[in-house]
C-alpha atoms as one frame of an Amber mdcrd trajectory, in Angstrom:
protein
  -9.222   7.990  56.834  -7.954  11.430  57.903  -5.788  11.760  54.784  -8.765
  10.725  52.643 -10.969  13.422  54.187  -8.246  16.073  53.750  -7.851  15.137
  50.093 -11.610  15.277  49.549 -11.750  18.718  51.181  -9.007  19.981  48.841
 -10.902  18.610  45.841 -14.058  20.269  47.197 -12.387  23.691  47.314 -11.113
  23.294  43.736 -14.555  22.200  42.517 -16.261  25.124  44.275 -13.840  27.565
  42.680 -14.506  26.095  39.221 -18.244  26.038  39.948 -18.249  29.730  40.891
 -16.586  30.659  37.569 -18.985  28.544  35.504 -22.015  29.766  37.471 -21.191
  33.449  37.014 -20.422  32.957  33.320 -23.748  31.173  32.721 -25.698  33.930
  34.469 -24.039  36.488  32.206 -24.685  34.507  28.998 -28.258  35.729  28.294
 -28.366  39.017  26.379 -28.776  42.157  28.448 -28.589  42.506  32.207 -30.743
  43.501  35.156 -31.008  47.062  33.855 -32.374  45.803  30.530 -34.913  43.609
  32.307 -35.945  46.433  34.651 -36.403  48.913  31.810 -38.560  46.417  29.875
 -40.671  45.683  32.958 -41.275  49.384  33.560 -42.130  49.883  29.870 -44.803
  47.178  30.124 -46.241  49.070  33.087 -46.395  52.252  31.036 -43.336  53.935
  32.561 -40.644  55.037  30.083 -37.218  55.653  31.622 -34.921  58.200  30.021
 -31.275  57.466  29.220 -29.999  59.309  32.309 -32.080  57.075  34.565 -30.819
  53.958  32.758 -27.197  55.119  33.023 -27.694  55.806  36.726 -29.083  52.294
  37.185 -26.127  50.745  35.356 -23.634  52.722  37.424 -25.407  51.964  40.700
 -25.195  48.197  40.253 -21.847  48.162  38.480 -23.371  46.565  35.397 -21.071
  48.337  32.969 -17.935  46.649  34.294 -16.182  43.847  32.388 -17.252  40.307
  33.286 -14.029  39.403  35.072 -14.211  42.510  37.276 -17.786  41.725  38.304
 -16.804  38.141  39.063 -13.761  39.130  41.134 -15.844  41.625  43.065 -18.537
  39.031  43.773 -16.113  36.241  44.652 -14.036  38.551  46.857 -17.175  39.498
  48.783 -18.048  35.800  49.135 -14.701  35.097  50.781 -15.585  37.760  53.346
 -19.004  36.219  53.935 -20.845  38.860  51.917 -23.023  37.552  49.067 -23.749
  41.042  47.800 -27.080  42.815  47.419 -30.036  41.689  45.376 -30.778  44.074
  42.506 -34.476  43.294  42.493 -35.193  43.380  46.242 -32.485  45.925  47.124
 -31.517  43.988  50.273 -28.611  41.733  51.224 -28.669  38.302  49.577 -27.821
  36.656  52.912 -30.966  38.164  54.423 -33.172  36.972  51.556 -31.808  33.436
  51.714 -31.850  33.356  55.513 -35.545  34.269  55.633 -36.450  31.197  53.585
 -33.725  28.742  54.533 -35.057  27.511  57.885 -38.540  26.709  56.567 -37.078
  25.188  53.393 -34.750  22.872  55.311 -37.461  21.899  57.824 -39.984  21.065
  55.115 -37.523  19.208  52.909 -35.955  17.191  55.741 -39.412  16.132  56.889
 -40.189  15.087  53.311 -36.879  13.225  53.055 -37.405  11.219  56.243 -40.996
  10.493  55.230 -39.899   9.260  51.790 -37.197   6.935  53.163 -39.431   5.814
  56.036 -42.103   4.702  53.577 -39.922   3.508  50.698 -37.639   1.095  52.586
 -40.397  -0.995  54.300 -42.519  -1.116  51.145 -39.513  -2.014  48.995 -38.612
  -4.835  51.406 -42.210  -6.080  51.436 -42.479  -6.060  47.630 -39.161  -7.878
  47.183 -39.824 -10.562  49.802 -43.356 -11.146  48.500 -42.671 -10.876  44.793
 -45.715 -11.144  42.498 -48.139 -11.098  45.425 -51.239  -8.896  45.441 -49.454
  -6.449  47.730 -46.449  -6.313  45.395 -48.658  -5.617  42.377 -50.601  -2.981
  44.334 -47.498  -1.108  45.439 -45.991  -1.408  41.949 -49.082   0.157  40.362
 -49.197   2.924  42.969 -45.475   3.512  42.447 -45.867   3.904  38.692 -48.803
   6.281  39.234 -46.642   8.312  41.619 -43.806   8.469  39.102 -46.115   9.409
  36.222 -48.202  12.075  37.994 -46.730  15.596  37.812 -46.309  16.920  41.321
 -47.841  20.304  40.528 -50.987  18.533  39.250 -51.193  16.476  42.435 -50.798
  19.713  44.408 -53.759  21.284  42.615 -55.911  18.179  43.195 -55.102  18.007
  46.912 -55.693  21.739  47.326 -59.138  21.324  45.774 -60.174  18.326  47.902
 -58.843  19.684  51.194 -60.720  22.926  50.660 -63.900  21.232  49.425 -64.211
  18.589  52.155 -62.345  20.138  55.107 -62.588  23.844  54.378 -58.808  24.258
  54.671 -56.914  26.678  52.485 -53.559  24.862  52.319 -51.690  27.375  50.167
 -48.502  28.529  51.846 -47.242  27.273  55.191 -49.228  29.710  57.354 -52.673
  31.223  57.411 -52.847  34.990  56.724 -53.394  35.683  60.445 -50.137  33.947
  61.389 -47.971  34.946  58.432 -46.228  37.854  60.176 -47.055  36.887  63.761
 -44.282  35.848  66.194 -43.853  32.162  66.960 -46.392  30.734  69.416 -48.146
  27.381  70.021 -51.021  28.570  67.825 -48.666  29.455  64.954 -46.915  26.083
  65.272 -50.251  24.253  65.089 -51.161  26.334  62.041 -47.881  25.260  60.407
 -48.587  21.597  61.228 -52.034  21.921  59.626 -50.470  23.190  56.401 -47.666
  20.588  56.246 -49.482  17.395  55.066 -50.201  18.560  51.513 -46.617  19.758
  50.748 -45.189  16.594  52.357 -47.416  14.317  50.296 -46.900  16.207  47.056
 -43.120  16.656  47.229 -42.521  13.175  48.616 -44.669  11.232  46.122 -42.323
  10.999  43.140 -39.243  10.551  45.314 -40.856   7.797  47.374 -42.038   5.920
  44.280 -38.539   5.975  42.785 -36.897   4.834  46.035 -39.346   1.931  46.322
 -38.361   0.689  42.865 -34.655   0.975  43.719 -35.057  -0.866  47.030 -37.193
  -3.627  45.517 -34.898  -4.257  42.551 -31.692  -4.225  44.600 -33.097  -6.497
  47.310 -34.393  -8.977  44.729 -30.892  -9.134  43.278 -29.385  -9.737  46.740
 -31.926 -12.425  47.666 -30.900 -14.444  44.616 -27.199 -14.502  45.476 -25.363
 -17.590  46.648 -24.546 -16.374  50.168 -28.293 -16.054  50.921 -28.945 -19.594
  49.681 -26.044 -20.900  51.786 -27.307 -19.089  54.906 -30.763 -20.642  54.430
 -29.270 -24.108  54.055 -27.377 -23.626  57.322 -30.683 -22.932  59.049 -30.413
 -19.181  59.697 -33.845 -17.750  60.507 -35.363 -15.962  57.507 -36.064 -12.624
  59.220 -32.586 -12.501  60.779 -31.037 -13.488  57.464 -32.769 -10.670  55.577
 -31.890  -7.949  58.081 -28.288  -9.027  58.635 -27.252  -9.441  55.007 -29.506
  -8.702  51.953 -31.388  -5.669  53.316 -28.173  -4.139  54.608 -26.559  -4.548
  51.187 -29.663  -3.340  49.325 -29.681  -0.034  51.229 -26.365   0.984  49.616
 -27.913   2.520  46.463 -30.334   4.520  48.624 -27.482   5.876  50.735 -25.590
   6.883  47.603 -28.520   9.094  46.532 -27.724  11.569  49.339 -25.318  13.310
  46.943 -28.108  14.644  44.757 -30.900  14.659  47.341 -29.101  17.168  49.575
 -29.397  20.034  47.027 -33.064  19.171  46.625 -33.496  19.761  50.349 -32.808
  23.427  49.660 -34.194  23.961  46.169 -37.209  21.687  46.633 -39.842  21.294
  43.964 -39.968  24.784  42.473 -43.209  24.265  40.533 -44.907  22.767  43.583
 -43.665  25.631  45.736 -45.121  28.141  43.271 -48.487  26.335  43.101 -48.728
  26.000  46.889 -47.231  29.466  47.554 -44.484  27.981  49.720 -41.849  30.450
  51.002 -38.918  28.260  49.945 -35.687  28.925  48.079 -36.808  27.391  44.759
 -39.173  30.203  43.666 -36.605  32.760  44.817 -33.984  31.232  42.506 -36.427
  31.161  39.587 -37.290  34.840  40.085 -33.608  35.754  40.316 -32.833  33.968
  37.048 -35.774  35.520  35.215 -34.769  39.010  36.348 -31.016  38.433  35.851
 -30.400  39.260  39.495 -26.822  38.005  39.203 -25.663  38.150  42.834 -28.787
  36.439  44.178 -28.905  33.816  41.413 -25.171  33.186  41.555 -25.164  32.745
  45.328 -28.092  30.317  45.234 -26.636  28.211  42.426 -23.250  28.117  44.130
 -24.906  27.068  47.385 -26.800  24.249  45.668 -23.637  23.094  43.916 -21.761
  23.123  47.215 -24.493  21.022  48.790 -24.177  18.515  45.940 -20.445  18.223
  46.540 -20.895  17.958  50.312 -23.724  15.460  49.843 -21.495  13.220  47.735
 -18.875  13.222  50.477 -21.516  12.490  53.149 -22.890   9.588  51.104 -19.372
   8.127  50.813 -19.003   8.297  54.603 -22.403   6.701  55.177 -21.616   3.879
  52.765 -18.626   2.929  54.908 -20.874   2.803  57.978 -23.586   0.770  56.235
 -21.329  -1.618  54.298 -18.209  -2.846  56.144 -16.798  -4.167  52.857 -16.130
  -0.572  51.749 -12.920   1.008  52.956 -11.287   4.400  52.454  -8.392   4.143
  50.076  -5.954   6.899  49.177  -3.825   6.099  46.167  -0.611   8.044  45.705
């Protein structure tokens, strides 16, 4: 197992290196740079910058350097723990990400646990009571959840919560608590704002997980070992928990690889509609403004989480399914 983990870590380093090159190249692909975007933005506001000001801007951010020099500078700073400075915000990228990371992780982890906590029991119920009224009901609700755009659901819930409860659920804090230090009152204000984001972000994910759990469990319940266990007189509830349900969870565990990046990026459109201070809108703004250090750092972080998530899912599969073993082939 130790040799397997070491090999995976080596592969991870190689993949991250390749990812950093591809990420930086993609950010540089669109025509122009941050200076071009800034000049156009100022022109739309009625401010015309002269050539000296533009040249000063290019020199200040090192935009006139060749691509490989900018990449080496950025990657060298990364190795020292410095993600560079954001062109747009004129502050360190680590500070920008750090301000949003804690709330993003807290919100997304809560959504993740809620989605799995709802999807697994409902999936088991639908599979063990196939074609019942409950199964049809959950299937219809699941398809509605998959088909409804999350940003539309966010707008609907914002309207109803304000109309019937008088709550303004935009953002994670009320204006009075936005800049206030943490206190019991601020925590309660956060809790009051959490239900709508949790419901909206978790809807599509929960609906998809229910379908996966139901389909996989139905396949397991039809296998010969389940029939044999029933013939031998094993109690139905014990039989389901010990064998089919345990096997049916495998596909859900394997989804950690792509769910982990979503914990950070979240639903960008939903975050914009609900004014959530998460990383998703920050990445979108960085890409639109060609803020290369901020965008590159965020994309690299999300890619790293995908790679780490894949490794974590492999480890969890071994814990869940004893038939899986680590194998290192020379």
